[in-house]
C-alpha positions in Angstrom: 46.0 -35.1 -61.4 48.7 -32.4 -61.3 50.4 -31.4 -58.1 52.9 -28.6 -57.4 54.2 -27.9 -53.9 56.2 -25.1 -52.2 58.0 -26.3 -49.0 58.9 -23.3 -46.8 60.8 -23.1 -43.5 61.6 -19.7 -42.0 63.1 -18.2 -38.9 63.3 -14.5 -38.4 64.4 -12.6 -35.3 65.6 -9.3 -34.1 67.7 -8.9 -30.9 68.5 -5.5 -29.4 71.3 -5.0 -27.0 73.5 -2.2 -25.5 77.1 -3.4 -25.9 80.0 -1.5 -24.3 80.6 0.8 -27.3 77.1 2.0 -28.2 73.9 0.3 -29.3 73.5 -2.6 -31.7 70.7 -4.6 -33.1 71.4 -8.1 -34.4 69.0 -9.4 -37.1 68.6 -12.6 -38.9 66.2 -13.8 -41.6 66.8 -17.4 -42.7 64.5 -18.9 -45.3 64.6 -22.2 -47.1 62.2 -22.4 -50.1 61.9 -25.5 -52.2 59.6 -25.7 -55.2 58.5 -29.1 -56.4 57.1 -29.3 -60.0 54.5 -31.8 -61.0 56.0 -35.2 -61.9 57.9 -38.2 -60.6 61.5 -37.3 -61.0 64.1 -35.2 -59.0 62.6 -32.0 -57.6 59.1 -33.2 -58.5 56.0 -34.6 -56.6 52.8 -36.0 -57.8 50.9 -37.1 -54.6 49.9 -35.6 -51.3 48.4 -37.2 -48.2 46.7 -34.7 -45.8 45.0 -35.6 -42.5 44.1 -34.2 -39.1 44.8 -37.0 -36.6 43.7 -37.6 -33.0 45.4 -40.3 -30.9 43.9 -41.4 -27.6 45.8 -41.2 -24.4 48.8 -43.7 -24.5 47.6 -44.8 -27.9 49.2 -44.9 -31.4 48.3 -45.2 -35.0 50.4 -46.6 -37.9 50.1 -45.6 -41.6 51.1 -47.9 -44.4 52.7 -45.4 -46.8 52.1 -47.7 -49.7 48.3 -47.7 -49.1 47.0 -44.2 -48.3 44.1 -42.1 -49.7 44.6 -38.6 -51.1 42.5 -35.6 -50.2 40.2 -36.3 -53.1 39.5 -39.9 -52.0 41.7 -41.6 -54.6 44.0 -44.5 -53.7 47.5 -43.2 -53.0 50.5 -45.5 -53.1 53.7 -43.6 -52.4 57.0 -44.8 -53.8 59.0 -41.8 -52.7 58.5 -39.3 -49.8 59.7 -35.8 -50.6 58.4 -34.1 -47.4 56.7 -34.8 -44.1 55.2 -32.1 -42.0 53.7 -32.8 -38.6 52.1 -29.9 -36.7 51.1 -30.7 -33.1 48.1 -28.9 -31.7 49.0 -26.1 -29.2 46.4 -27.4 -26.8 48.0 -30.8 -26.5 49.2 -31.8 -23.1 51.4 -34.7 -24.4 53.9 -34.9 -27.2 53.4 -36.5 -30.6 56.1 -39.1 -31.3 56.8 -40.1 -34.9 58.7 -43.3 -35.8 59.5 -46.7 -34.4 56.8 -48.8 -36.1 56.9 -52.4 -34.8 57.2 -54.0 -38.3 58.5 -52.7 -41.6 59.3 -49.2 -40.2 59.7 -46.3 -42.6 63.1 -44.9 -41.6 63.4 -42.2 -44.3 65.3 -39.3 -42.6 65.6 -41.2 -39.3 68.7 -43.1 -38.3 69.2 -46.2 -36.2 66.9 -49.2 -35.8 64.0 -47.6 -33.8 64.4 -43.8 -34.2 61.7 -41.3 -33.3 61.1 -37.6 -33.6 59.2 -35.9 -30.7 57.0 -33.0 -31.5 55.9 -31.1 -28.4 52.5 -29.2 -28.0 52.5 -26.4 -30.6 55.6 -27.8 -32.3 56.2 -28.4 -36.0 58.5 -31.0 -37.6 59.3 -30.6 -41.3 61.6 -33.1 -42.9 62.4 -32.9 -46.6 64.2 -34.8 -49.3 63.1 -32.7 -52.4 65.6 -34.0 -54.9 65.4 -37.8 -54.9 63.1 -38.5 -51.9 63.1 -41.3 -49.5 62.2 -44.7 -50.9 58.9 -46.4 -49.8 58.8 -50.1 -50.2 55.6 -52.2 -50.1 53.9 -52.2 -46.7 56.3 -49.7 -45.0 54.9 -48.2 -41.8 55.1 -44.8 -40.2 53.9 -44.8 -36.6 52.6 -41.9 -34.6 52.1 -42.2 -30.8 50.8 -40.2 -27.9 53.7 -39.9 -25.5 51.7 -40.3 -22.3 48.3 -41.1 -20.7 45.7 -38.7 -19.4 44.7 -36.9 -22.7 44.5 -37.3 -26.4 46.9 -35.6 -28.8 45.9 -33.9 -32.1 48.1 -33.1 -35.0 48.0 -32.2 -38.7 50.0 -34.3 -41.1 51.1 -33.7 -44.7 53.1 -36.2 -46.7 54.2 -35.2 -50.2 55.8 -37.6 -52.6 55.5 -39.6 -55.8 
């Protein structure tokens, strides 16, 4: 199977103001595009995990990154992670918390011993290592948790790697 991927993060804004000496408009367009060719080396990817996930109130789920299934149903054993994208549903009441698996945690872009990333309702987290990727050892776990009780959380997850 061949895989190519385009990772894109963008922020664009326009801010109008009336300073002391006339009018001005401040604009910014920042864009980060990364293309990954098909393969297993630097700047390449060959595998993708895609899933829509629901976690019950106060619950969690843990993924073994060395034992996943790709969108076509084939076994997917990652050795490198090039990108992780988590998009929390806008209708969530609680946050999605990524990280801090109890055993063999995947640290990848995270620092410390039990680091987490919190994605609020409607939020998106995109973490990339397109050149060399983050190493995945056997039975390394990436945990996702619902930050509170009362209601479930939903999110879309994409992990690209080799």
